[in-house]
N, C-alpha and C positions, 0 to 999 in steps of 0.2 A: 831535174827534168823528170826523172823516174818517180819522184815524190808527187809532182803535180799530176802525173798520169794516173797514179793510184787514187788521188783525191777525186779526180774527174770521174773515174769509173765508179767510185763509191757514191757519188752524187746522183748518178743516173737512177731513175726508178726502175724497179724490176717487177714483173708480174709473175706471181706464183700460180701454178695450175691448181685449181680447186677440185677435189674429188667429186664425182657425181652425187654420191650419197650426201655429201655436205651441202651441196647446192639444194638438193631436195629438202633437206632439213631446214635450211634457212628459208626457202620459199614457203614451206608449211608453217613455219613460225610466223612469218610476215602475214600470211593469209589469215591465220587464226587471230592475230593481233588486230587486223583490219576488221574482221567480222565481229570480234568481241568489243571493239572500241565503241563506246556509247556515242549516239548522235550528238551533234552540237546542241547544247542546252538552250541556245537562243532560238532555234528553229520553231518548235511548237509555241513557245511563248510569244514570238513575234507574230505568228499567224493568228493566235487567239486575241492578241492585243489589237491587231488590225480589224478582226471581225467585230469585237466589242466596240471599237471606235466607230466603225461604219454603222452599226446598229444605233449607237447613241446619236450620231449625226443625223441618221434617218428619222429617229424619233423626235429630235429637236426640230427638224425641218417640218415634219407633220404637225408638231405642236405650234410652230410659227404660222403654218398655213391655216390651221384651225383658228388661231387667235385673230388672224387677218379676216377670216370669214365672219367670225362673231362680231368683230368691229364693224364690218360692212352691214351686218344685220341690225346692229344697234342704230346706226346712222339712218338706215332705211326705215326702221320702225318709227323713229322720231319724225321723219319726213312724212310718212303716210298718216300718222296720228294727227299731225297738223292739218293735212289736207282733209281728213274726215271731220275734224273739229270745225273747219271753215265751210263745210257744206251747208248750203241753205236748207233749213228744215223742210220747206216745201218741196225742194228737189229730192231730198232724202225720202220723203213720204212717197213721192211719185216713183222713185226707183224701187222702193220696197214693194209697192203694189205691182209694178211691172215684172220684177223678178219672180214674185210668187205666182203671178198669173201664168208666166211661161212654164214654171214647174208644174202647176196644177193641170195645164192643158197638154203636157208632153206625154206621148204614148209610153215612154220608158218609165215615167212616174206612175201612170195609171196601172200599168201591168205589174208593178212591184207589189209583192205581198207582205214582205217583212222589210222594215226600214229602220235605220238609225238616223236620227236627226238632232241637231243642237237646238237648244232653247235660247233665243236671242236675248242679249243683255243690252239695254239702251245705253247704259253707262259706258260700255265698251264700243258703242256705235257699230254693232253688228247688223247685218242685213236681217230684217224682220222675218220670222218664220211662223208667226201666230196663225195665219190663214192656212198654211200648209199643214201644221200640226192638227188644227181643227178638222181639216178635210180627211186626214189620215184616220183620226179617231171616230169620225162620224159617218164617213162614206164607206160602205162595204164594197168589197171586190166581188164581182159577179163571175162565177165559173159555171157556165151552162145555166142550169136552173137553181144552182146553189149560191146563196149569198154568203161570202166569207169576208169577215172584217179584216182589214189590214192590221198588221201587228207592228207596234211602235216601241222602239227602245230609245231612251234619252240619257244623257250623261249625268253621272254623279261623281264628283271629285272626292276621293277617299283621304288623300294626304298630299303633302307637298313634294313627294318623291315621284312625280309623274304617274301616280296610280289613279286611274279613272276607270269607272265601270259604266256599262250601258245597261240600264234596267228597263223592264217592260212596264208601261203604264196603259191604263184603259180610258182615262179621262184627264182633263186639265187639272181637276181638283186633286189629283194625285201628287201635284207638285207643291213643294214648300220652299220658302226662301232660306238660303244658307247664311252664314255669317257675313258674306260679301253682298247679300241681298240679291243673289242670283238664284232663280228657280231651279230646283232639281228634285228628283223623286226620293222619297223616304225609302230606306231599305226594306221596311215592313209595310204591307198594305193595310187597309182599314179593317180587314178580317184577321190581322195578326200573322199573315203568311209572308214569307220572304218573297220579294219580287224576283221574277226570272231574270237571270243575268244572261246577256246575249252570248257570252263565252261558254255558257252551260246549256244553251239551247240545242235541241235536236235537229233543227232545220237551219239552213243557211240564210243569211241576209242578202237581199237583192240590191239594196241601194243605201249609200251613206250620203247624207247632206251635211257638208262641212263648212265651218266658219274659217276665217283667216284674216290676216292683216294686209297681205299683198300677194299678188299672183303674177305670173307671166304666161305667155302663150305656149310655153313648153311644158306646162303643168307643174312648175315649181311653186311651192307654197311657203309663205313666210308666216309663221304663227306668232304668238305673243311672247314666246320665250320660255314657256313652262315645259314644253315637250310632251304634254298629255296626249294630244291626238296622234302624234308620230309614234309614241310608244304603244298606244292602244291599237292603232291600225296595223302596226307590225305584228303584234300578237294575234290579231284576228286573221291576218293574211296567212300566218304560219298555221293557225288552226284550220283554216279552209283548205290549205294545201295538204295537211295531214289527213283530213277527212275526205279528200278528193272532191271538194265542193267547187263550184264555179265561183271565182273571185267576185266580190260585190263591186258595183260601179261606184267610184268615188267622185262625187260632184260637189264643187265648191260654189257658194253663192257670193257674188262680189258686186260692190258698187263700181261705177265707171272709174272713179279715181283710184281704185285699188288694183286695177290691171295695168301693169307697167310695161313699157316698151323695152327697157333695159332688163337684163336677166336678173332674177332673184337669186342671191347667194344661198347655196345649200351645202350641207355636209352629207356624208354617206348615210347618215341615220334619218335624213328627211324623206318623207314619203311623198311621191308625186301624185297629183290628182289626174283623173281621167278626162274631166271636162269642167268647164266654167259656165255659170249662168249669170249673165249681166243684164242690165236693162235692154241692151241691144239684141239679146238672144242667147242661144246656146253656142258655146265654142267647144266642139269635140276635139280632143287632143290625142288620146291613146287609140290604138287599133280597136280595143274593146269598146270605146265610146263610139267610134265610127260605125262599128258593127251593130251596136244596140240602139243607137240614136238615129238610124236611117229614117227618112221621112216615110 
């Protein structure tokens, strides 16, 4: 019995009092260990991995969205080209004359002193601009008692990397056919001088007359896929902003079949137009167009 009692007493746990100095030392040791312990290695790696994954997913989504837009553009280009090809030549001529007459009689055109305009290409089935160009080159602008000729810049494609210039011409004879049989200005005039580039001009342009393949009533424009006009217009708008110039009015000329009820697909790099001119009349779109095209 006494033996069992001794064993029971030995089996019980006993708590020994720890001196205060020892407690402090242990606490300090634990605190220093906690402070010096390196953070879990997985934490920054996990955050970085999630960020990279999110960026990759976002880029892939943007890429997929752009691919979808480009596909829509290709389908729409094919559709509009077929519609233009199917146009009756008599109707085309009638619409050409109607559009140019509307432009020539418009106050916003008559008051423009410096203009950029495209030279139409019949093979591309663009709205004719020959009458408008002749009027710009032949009819002076009257400012009081002083006759001032309008200044005209027309496009010249420099390469296949969206590089296009707008050069000044003084007569139709300044134009020569390029390798695609499209008329454009030679970089050097008959006197051996370099033609003035509109991006180097000291005065702002008032009006751009633009071509295109399709348009909608929100000002969205579908080009032919080269990106020349969008790139050039962006550069000019940035130049005008830098020089504190008034932005030019961007007016597109369009056959009836080119104005679509459904929206034209665009990317963030596509430039919107301010107004359309169709055989039915002027369609102002932007606030600038409503302001400058008032009756």
